[in-house]
Each structure stands twice: as structure tokens, then as C-alpha cells.
C-alpha positions in Angstrom: 0.0 0.0 0.0 1.4 3.4 -1.0 2.3 5.8 1.8 0.4 9.1 1.8 2.8 12.1 1.8 2.6 13.9 5.1 2.0 17.3 3.4 -1.1 15.8 1.7 -2.8 15.9 5.1 -2.6 19.7 5.3 -4.0 22.6 3.2 -1.9 25.7 3.3 -2.9 29.4 2.8 -0.3 32.0 2.3 -0.3 35.7 2.0 0.5 37.5 -1.3 1.5 41.1 -0.8 0.6 43.9 -3.1 3.3 45.1 -5.5 3.0 48.9 -5.9 5.5 49.5 -8.7 4.0 52.2 -11.0 5.2 50.8 -14.4 5.6 47.0 -14.2 6.1 46.7 -17.9 9.1 48.9 -18.0 11.4 47.3 -15.4 11.1 44.2 -13.2 13.0 44.2 -9.9 15.8 41.7 -9.5 14.1 40.5 -6.3 11.1 41.7 -4.3 11.9 42.4 -0.7 11.9 39.7 1.9 8.2 40.3 2.9 7.2 38.8 -0.5 9.0 35.5 0.2 7.0 32.2 -0.2 8.2 29.3 1.9 9.5 26.0 0.5 7.4 23.9 2.8 7.8 20.6 0.9 11.6 20.5 1.0 11.9 21.7 4.5 9.6 18.8 5.5 11.4 16.2 3.4 15.1 15.7 4.4 15.2 12.5 2.3 15.1 14.6 -0.8 18.6 15.9 0.0 20.1 12.6 1.2 19.8 11.1 -2.3 21.6 14.0 -3.9 24.5 15.1 -1.7 27.3 13.6 0.4 26.5 15.8 3.4 24.6 14.7 6.4 20.8 15.3 6.6 21.4 17.6 9.5 23.8 19.8 7.6 21.7 19.9 4.5 18.6 20.5 6.5 20.2 23.6 8.0 21.0 24.8 4.5 17.4 24.4 3.4 16.0 26.2 6.4 18.3 29.1 5.9 17.1 29.4 2.3 20.8 29.5 1.2 20.1 27.6 -2.0 16.7 28.8 -3.2 14.4 31.8 -2.9 10.9 32.4 -4.4 8.9 35.6 -4.0 5.5 36.5 -5.3 3.5 39.8 -5.6 0.3 41.1 -7.1 -1.1 44.3 -8.5 -4.2 45.2 -10.5 -2.0 44.9 -13.6 -1.0 41.3 -12.9 1.4 39.0 -11.0 5.2 39.2 -10.5 7.5 36.5 -9.2 11.2 36.3 -8.7 13.5 33.3 -8.1 17.1 33.2 -7.0 19.1 29.9 -7.1 22.5 29.8 -5.4 25.2 27.3 -4.7 25.4 26.0 -8.2 28.7 24.8 -9.7 27.7 25.1 -13.4 26.2 28.0 -15.3 22.9 27.1 -16.9 22.1 27.5 -20.5 20.2 25.2 -22.8 19.0 24.9 -26.4 15.4 24.4 -27.6 16.2 20.7 -28.2 17.1 20.1 -24.5 14.2 21.8 -22.7 13.4 18.7 -20.7 16.9 19.0 -19.0 16.9 22.7 -18.6 16.8 24.7 -15.3 13.2 26.0 -15.2 10.3 27.3 -13.2 6.8 25.8 -13.6 4.1 28.1 -12.4 0.4 27.1 -12.0 -2.3 29.5 -11.0 -6.1 29.3 -10.6 -7.4 32.9 -10.6 -10.5 31.9 -8.6 -9.1 29.3 -6.2 -12.2 27.2 -6.8 -11.0 23.8 -5.6 -14.3 22.2 -6.7 -12.7 19.7 -9.1 -9.6 17.7 -9.7 -9.6 18.9 -13.4 -8.6 22.2 -14.7 -11.1 24.9 -15.9 -10.9 28.1 -17.8 -9.4 29.9 -14.8 -6.5 27.5 -14.4 -3.2 28.3 -16.1 0.1 26.4 -16.3 3.3 28.0 -17.6 7.0 26.9 -18.0 9.8 29.5 -17.7 13.4 29.0 -18.7 15.9 31.6 -17.6 18.5 30.8 -20.3 17.7 29.3 -23.7 20.0 29.7 -26.7 22.8 28.1 -28.7 25.5 29.6 -26.5 25.9 31.4 -23.2 26.4 34.7 -25.0 23.0 34.6 -26.8 20.9 32.7 -24.2 17.6 34.5 -23.3 14.5 33.8 -21.1 11.7 31.8 -22.6 8.1 31.4 -21.6 5.6 28.6 -22.6 2.0 28.0 -22.0 1.3 24.4 -21.2 -1.9 22.4 -21.4 -3.3 20.9 -18.1 -3.9 17.2 -18.5 -7.5 16.2 -18.5 -8.7 19.8 -18.2 -12.4 20.4 -18.7 -11.8 23.9 -20.2 -8.8 25.9 -21.2 -8.1 29.6 -20.6 -8.4 32.2 -23.3 -6.3 35.2 -24.3 -3.0 33.7 -23.0 -0.2 35.7 -24.7 3.3 34.7 -23.4 4.9 37.3 -25.7 3.4 40.0 -23.4 5.3 38.6 -20.4 8.2 40.7 -19.1 11.2 38.6 -18.1 14.7 39.2 -16.8 17.4 36.7 -16.1 20.9 37.4 -14.6 23.8 35.1 -14.2 25.7 35.0 -10.9 28.9 33.4 -9.9 27.0 30.5 -8.2 23.6 30.5 -9.8 21.1 33.0 -11.3 18.3 35.4 -10.6 15.1 35.4 -12.7 12.0 37.7 -12.6 8.7 37.5 -14.5 5.8 39.9 -14.8 2.5 38.2 -16.1 0.0 40.8 -17.2 -3.6 40.5 -16.1 -4.7 40.3 -19.7 -3.0 36.8 -19.9 -4.6 35.5 -16.7 -8.2 34.6 -17.5 -10.5 35.4 -14.6 -7.9 37.6 -12.7 -10.0 40.2 -10.9 -8.7 41.2 -7.5 -11.6 43.6 -6.9 -14.0 40.7 -6.8 -11.9 37.7 -5.9 -9.0 38.1 -3.5 -7.7 34.5 -3.6 -5.5 32.6 -5.9 -4.8 28.9 -6.2 -1.1 28.4 -6.9 1.7 25.9 -7.2 5.3 26.2 -8.4 8.1 23.8 -9.2 11.7 24.7 -9.8 13.7 22.1 -11.8 17.4 22.4 -11.1 19.9 20.5 -13.1 22.2 20.0 -10.1 19.8 19.8 -7.1 16.6 18.3 -8.6 13.0 19.5 -7.9 11.9 22.1 -5.5 8.1 22.4 -5.0 5.8 24.7 -3.0 4.0 21.9 -1.2 3.0 18.7 -2.9 5.4 16.7 -5.1 5.6 13.3 -6.8 3.7 10.9 -7.0 0.8 13.3 -6.7 -0.3 15.0 -10.0 0.5 18.4 -8.5 0.6 20.4 -11.8 -2.6 19.0 -13.3 -4.9 18.8 -10.2 -6.0 22.3 -9.1 -7.4 20.9 -5.8 -3.8 20.2 -4.8 -2.6 23.8 -5.3 -2.1 26.1 -2.2 -4.3 29.1 -1.5 -2.9 32.7 -1.7 -4.8 35.6 -0.2 -4.0 38.9 -2.1 -3.6 41.3 0.8 -5.3 44.6 0.2 -7.7 43.2 -2.4 -11.5 43.1 -2.1 -13.2 40.2 -0.4 -15.3 37.8 -2.3 -19.0 38.8 -2.5 
């Protein structure tokens, strides 16, 4: 009999702070300040994840995870859309990939339900799934960020008006990793209406070529990217309450 993951027994609700920048389409901050940070609950709770990938003791690596020395994810909202930033540190190799090797590339998978309905295991028109790649190109010199819209398996409906070309992205190489920022305009988030609905369902996964998978809460073997009922709730602070 399969063991139920411990985090499956809990449902989490996080706060999503308002991002007040006047012109989000012009420049994206390298990182939002620390008040926008979203915790990595799944990996803090699963020390076995690290035992399989390092030669360090679980106690040593656990301390590294808790101090967020390897990975940082931050999320903000405004009437104009959503912005998130990631910073990955402690890497030995600089990431860049070609279009033919996307399955192996460092990436961020971002899932959002603009209504946080949780009434079905199948996606609806308010559910979106995206893949972001900080560096894609034939060489390190020409590598650029790439965004993709992805279909949700077994979805009952698909969102409309998704235009990944309207996303504003910035990636920056660092000596031990990278920083990556994305602004997703409201026009590409079907159902995004903070004045009427102040909650989002959301899940993210960061795939790292050296450290493996980081997830917000649930991970394998659960269908965490294709079942919106498994996504965590985010309350947009400062938005109107549901009627």
C-alpha cells in the first residue's frame, strides 16, 4: 500500500503582498523584498530529498534548506498582474540550454487558478500552467529567457487570451547561480479580478539540473501540476473580499 505524503494531510494558505510599482512593464525588480517570500514547505519537511543528492549529512543539508541558502521564491500582485522572482544559489555550473534540450533545462513551472475554486480535480478556464526557462540559446552569449503556456492534462476547459509574448522577463547570471524575474499581465490571466476575488490557487516547481526538484507543497507521485485541488491558496492582501 502506497504511503500518503505527510503534506497531503494539510492545506496551506499563504499571503500574497501587493506590489505597488508604478510601471511594471518597464522594469522588473531583480528581487522583491523579503516580505514577499513564499516558503519552501515541501523541501523543509522532506530531508530524504537531499540525502539522495548530496554527500552531506541530513542535519547539515537541512540547515541549509531552512536558511534558504540555495533557493528563494517571491510573489507579488497588483491590479496589472502578477510578478514573481526566483534566486538559485550554490550551483557549480552556469545554466544555458538549447530548444532541443528543454526537458533537461533549469526552469520554473508556475500554476495559477485565478479563482481558487477547488471544486474539481480537473482544470477549468481559470487554471493556467506555464513553464519559464531563464536561459535558452545556442551559447551562453545569446541565451535569453523563454516562456511557454502548457496544457493541463484532462482539463475540462482551457483559458483564453494567453499571450506569453506579453510577459516581461529578466534573467541574470551570478557566480554561483542565477536570478530570474517575471511579470505576467492580467490580460493573460483569464479570470484575474482582485476587486471581486481576493484568492489565488497556486503551485510552483523549480527544476534544477544539479539539485533536482523544489516544489511549493506537494510533489511526486501526486499530480501536483494537473490537479488544481492540490494547489495552495494565496490571499491577495489589500484586495476586495469575495462577494
